[in-house]
N, C-alpha and C positions, 0 to 999 in steps of 0.2 A: 504494499500499500504506500503510494508516493502523496505526500501533502505539501503543498507549497503555500507559504504563509506570506502576507504584506499587510499593511495598516494604511489608513488613510486619516488625514487629519493629524494632530500632534496630541502628545501626552499633557501639555501643559494645562494650566489653569489660571492663567493670567488673561481672562476672557476680554477684559478691557483694555487690553494691550496688542492684541492680535491673535492670541491663542484660538484655534478653531473650536466651535460650538459643542461639535460632536467628534468621536472618535471611533474608528472602526476598526476590527481585525475581520479579516475573511482567510479562510482555507479552502484552497481548492483541492479536492481529493481525486486521486485516480487510483482506481482498483487494479488496473491493467497497466503493465509499462510502456505497452505496444501503443495504448490510446494515449500516454502522456507524449510520447515521443512522435505520434501523429498530430497531437496539438500543436507541438512547438513547430514542426513542418509546415503546417497550415500558415502558422504566424510568419514565418521564415518567406515563405512564398508570397505572402501579400505586402510584406516588406518589399521583396523585389519588384511587384507588381507595380507599387506606387513610386518606385524609383529612389528608396532611401537607401543610404550608404549601409554597407554590413556593420554590423555594430549599434545602428541607430536603435533607440530605445522607445518602447511604447509605454507611455506615463499619462496617466488619466488626466493630471493638472496641466500638462505642456501638450498633447498631441493634439491635433485638429478632432473635433468632437464626431463630425461625420466619419472620420477614419476610425475612431472607436466604434462606432456602431458598426461598421464593415466588417472590421476583422472580428468583433465579439459573434455577430451572426455567421461568419465563418465557421470559427472555433466551437460554436455549440452545436455543430454536427458531430462533436466527439463525446464521447460518454463520460463524464465527470461530474464531481457534486461538490456543492458549494455549502460551509457551515459558516455561519458570520454572526459578530454581535455591533449592534451600532448603540454606542453609549452618548446619552445627552448628559453633558458634564455638569448641567445645572441639578441632576438627580444623584451627583455623589457629595456625599457629607464626610465621608472619613477623613481626618486630618492627614493620616499617614499615606492615604491614595493622593490627596491634592498637593503634597508637598514632596512628595519622591516619586520622581518618573518612573523608575525602576519597580517599585512596588504597584504604581497603577497599571504599568504595562502587563507585568506578570499576573497580576490579579484577573485582569480581562482576558488575556490569552489562556488562563487557566479556565475559566467560565466557559470559552468556545470548546477547549479540547477535553475536558474532565466528564462532561456529559454525552460525547461523542461516542460511536462506534468502532473508534479505530482500533487496530490489531496489529501488533509488530510495525509500525509505521516509520517510514524515513522522511523525516520531515526537514524542508529546506525553509532558511529565514533568509530576507534581505539582510547581509550583514556589511553593508559597503560603509565607508567612512563618514562620520558624524552620527553613529547609531551605536556606539559602543556601550549604552546601557541595555542593549538587547542581550548582550553576550552574558550577563547574569541570568538569564531567562532559562539555559539549558539545563543547569544542576537542578534549580526550581523546579523546573518542570516535570523532569524525570523523578524527582522525590514525590511532587504533588499530585500529577496526573496518573502515573503507573501505580498508585495505590489499589489493590486489589485487582490487579491485572498489569498485563503488557501491552500497552497501549502504544508505547513510544519505545523503539529499539536504537533510533539514531537522530541525532540534531544536529545539521550543519548549517553553516552562514555562508552563503555564496553572494557573489558579487550580480548584482541585477541586471547590469550591462551585459554580462555573458549567459544570462539564464531567461530564455522567452517564456518559460511558465510562471517564474516570478513576476514577470513583467504582466502576464494573465492575470494573477493574483492581485497586482496593482491596480488593473483596469476593473476587475470584480469588487475590489475594495472602492474604489473611486464611485463606481455606479451607485453601490449602497450607500455611501457617505452623499452621494448628490440627491439620492431620494429623501434625503432629511432636512434638505436646504428648500426652506418654502418659496425661496424669493427666485428660484431657477425654474424658468418655464419648463426646461426639458427634464425636469428631475424624476419622472417617471418613466421617459424614455429606454435607458440603460437596464433598468430593473426587468422591464417588459421582455428584452431580448434574452436574459440569463434566466428568467423565472422557472421553467422547466427544470433547472438544473439546481435550484436550491433546495437543498435537505433540510435546512435550519437556518432562520435568521431571527434574531432577537433583537427587538428595539428596547434597550434598556432606558427607560424614560418614567 
């Protein structure tokens, strides 16, 4: 079982100084390695079709939204599942979670994984520079999520620039984050494309 995980928004709580109002963790789950490889190939071919350079990255906040819709529609031909949580930060009252990014991130990711049906999962997270706080998640998750079973066998941090399926997780997380933004006219467009793949989506609000 392969799981690609990314977030959207930020884990900060300075909402009056630019922190996002919501924070999303999304997991893209493949039960079949061949399906994962096919999804990556579809994204690679789409990148070539639109004339992007090798290594150009799909990112929800930076990629043209029409292209996001097109690539999601193509990759949704593949068999994968999505488990995600979208947190309204105004509903978080714990001082520990509001003042320590590591604690908040670990708590939210635990909520996504602990209730899942993962078994012997190989989890890949975006670990590029600037997200060092994520590295504290590995030991925490093995300890907390594996209680009563072996949900996780391996956790790896990869560079999203070199991993198309982490980029897919970014697009999925961004799609869910967009759905919570009532100021955006297109907020429901992306979710409609991926809805048949959503196994569990929890709006923590």
